[in-house]
C-alpha positions in Angstrom: 145.3 89.5 118.3 147.2 86.3 118.7 150.9 86.5 117.9 152.4 84.4 115.1 154.9 82.4 117.2 155.0 79.5 119.5 153.1 81.3 122.3 150.3 82.2 119.8 150.1 78.5 118.7 149.8 77.4 122.4 147.1 80.0 123.0 145.2 78.8 120.0 145.5 75.2 121.1 144.1 76.0 124.5 141.2 77.9 123.0 140.5 75.1 120.7 140.7 72.6 123.6 138.2 74.4 125.7 135.8 75.1 122.7 135.8 71.4 121.9 134.4 70.7 125.3 131.7 73.3 124.7 130.8 71.7 121.4 130.8 68.2 122.8 128.6 69.3 125.8 126.2 71.0 123.3 125.9 67.7 121.4 125.2 65.9 124.7 122.4 68.3 125.6 120.8 67.9 122.1 120.9 64.1 122.4 119.4 64.3 125.9 116.6 66.4 124.5 115.7 63.7 122.0 114.7 61.4 124.8 112.2 64.0 126.1 110.9 64.7 122.6 110.3 61.0 122.1 108.1 60.9 125.2 106.0 63.8 123.8 105.4 61.9 120.5 104.6 58.6 122.0 101.8 56.7 120.1 99.3 54.5 122.0 99.1 51.4 119.9 96.0 50.2 121.6 94.2 53.4 120.7 95.4 53.0 117.1 94.0 49.4 116.9 90.6 50.6 118.2 90.5 53.4 115.5 91.0 56.4 117.7 
């Protein structure tokens, strides 16, 4: 339990600070995965023009 005083507010601020890095890192990982997913779904335009 976090106390309801200045020390508790500082503890909550530190927890929030570190968790924001976790969330931002998670978003970075997801955005990095989009690059790899894009390579998997690459469409060959030459094959499309030939009807394959």
